[in-house]
C-alpha beads as a LAMMPS data file, in Angstrom:
LAMMPS data file: protein, C-alpha beads

77 atoms
76 bonds

1 atom types
1 bond types

-500.0 500.0 xlo xhi
-500.0 500.0 ylo yhi
-500.0 500.0 zlo zhi

Masses

1 110.0

Atoms # bond

1 1 1 -8.589 179.928 425.515
2 1 1 -8.341 179.388 429.286
3 1 1 -7.303 182.112 431.497
4 1 1 -4.892 181.088 434.394
5 1 1 -5.218 182.187 437.962
6 1 1 -2.153 184.439 437.697
7 1 1 -3.943 186.393 434.830
8 1 1 -7.024 186.777 436.964
9 1 1 -4.839 188.033 439.915
10 1 1 -3.226 190.551 437.505
11 1 1 -6.708 191.734 436.404
12 1 1 -7.731 192.146 440.098
13 1 1 -4.685 194.256 440.699
14 1 1 -5.306 196.438 437.671
15 1 1 -8.954 196.833 438.854
16 1 1 -7.511 198.076 442.271
17 1 1 -5.363 200.651 440.388
18 1 1 -8.239 201.889 438.391
19 1 1 -10.279 201.869 441.662
20 1 1 -7.815 204.474 443.028
21 1 1 -8.445 206.727 440.050
22 1 1 -12.086 206.316 439.924
23 1 1 -14.103 209.518 439.794
24 1 1 -17.654 208.569 440.398
25 1 1 -19.332 206.273 442.956
26 1 1 -20.762 204.088 440.095
27 1 1 -17.345 203.539 438.734
28 1 1 -15.962 202.712 442.186
29 1 1 -18.813 200.163 442.676
30 1 1 -18.156 198.602 439.370
31 1 1 -14.436 198.200 439.984
32 1 1 -14.988 196.819 443.613
33 1 1 -17.259 194.272 442.074
34 1 1 -14.896 193.376 439.292
35 1 1 -11.980 192.993 441.848
36 1 1 -13.897 190.479 443.894
37 1 1 -15.023 188.594 440.816
38 1 1 -11.376 188.310 439.565
39 1 1 -10.340 187.197 443.049
40 1 1 -12.908 184.613 443.163
41 1 1 -12.164 183.418 439.702
42 1 1 -8.392 183.217 440.599
43 1 1 -9.022 180.855 443.540
44 1 1 -11.681 178.786 441.934
45 1 1 -9.437 176.029 440.667
46 1 1 -7.805 175.503 444.219
47 1 1 -11.343 175.513 445.729
48 1 1 -12.583 172.882 443.192
49 1 1 -9.558 170.732 444.016
50 1 1 -10.335 170.946 447.748
51 1 1 -14.007 170.156 447.204
52 1 1 -13.050 167.072 445.211
53 1 1 -10.714 165.960 447.967
54 1 1 -13.496 166.190 450.457
55 1 1 -16.018 164.215 448.402
56 1 1 -16.732 160.803 449.617
57 1 1 -15.401 157.792 447.570
58 1 1 -17.773 156.403 444.964
59 1 1 -19.970 153.542 446.137
60 1 1 -18.887 150.026 445.031
61 1 1 -21.476 148.511 442.649
62 1 1 -21.671 144.749 441.892
63 1 1 -20.542 143.856 438.462
64 1 1 -23.651 141.424 438.014
65 1 1 -27.155 142.602 438.449
66 1 1 -29.348 140.668 440.797
67 1 1 -31.738 138.202 439.113
68 1 1 -35.124 139.722 438.490
69 1 1 -37.998 138.502 440.857
70 1 1 -40.490 136.156 439.334
71 1 1 -43.813 137.736 438.959
72 1 1 -45.678 135.038 440.957
73 1 1 -43.142 134.665 443.675
74 1 1 -44.157 136.508 446.788
75 1 1 -43.125 136.313 450.372
76 1 1 -46.422 137.474 451.599
77 1 1 -49.028 134.892 451.113

Bonds

1 1 1 2
2 1 2 3
3 1 3 4
4 1 4 5
5 1 5 6
6 1 6 7
7 1 7 8
8 1 8 9
9 1 9 10
10 1 10 11
11 1 11 12
12 1 12 13
13 1 13 14
14 1 14 15
15 1 15 16
16 1 16 17
17 1 17 18
18 1 18 19
19 1 19 20
20 1 20 21
21 1 21 22
22 1 22 23
23 1 23 24
24 1 24 25
25 1 25 26
26 1 26 27
27 1 27 28
28 1 28 29
29 1 29 30
30 1 30 31
31 1 31 32
32 1 32 33
33 1 33 34
34 1 34 35
35 1 35 36
36 1 36 37
37 1 37 38
38 1 38 39
39 1 39 40
40 1 40 41
41 1 41 42
42 1 42 43
43 1 43 44
44 1 44 45
45 1 45 46
46 1 46 47
47 1 47 48
48 1 48 49
49 1 49 50
50 1 50 51
51 1 51 52
52 1 52 53
53 1 53 54
54 1 54 55
55 1 55 56
56 1 56 57
57 1 57 58
58 1 58 59
59 1 59 60
60 1 60 61
61 1 61 62
62 1 62 63
63 1 63 64
64 1 64 65
65 1 65 66
66 1 66 67
67 1 67 68
68 1 68 69
69 1 69 70
70 1 70 71
71 1 71 72
72 1 72 73
73 1 73 74
74 1 74 75
75 1 75 76
76 1 76 77
């Protein structure tokens, strides 16, 4: 059950409507926070896509691993 950004925007708009009718300061604060959270959740998908586009390309790894060094072979004698 995933929620779309449009549904989060609708919930943010609903929180603003409730904020206008709020009676107490605690209710106003709760609705302001809820509004901010809903807006952040609505834009999360777009922000994640932008971050993925800015991420550097994965490093190329060789298909074959380098041979293991022999235990007796040393360059420092």
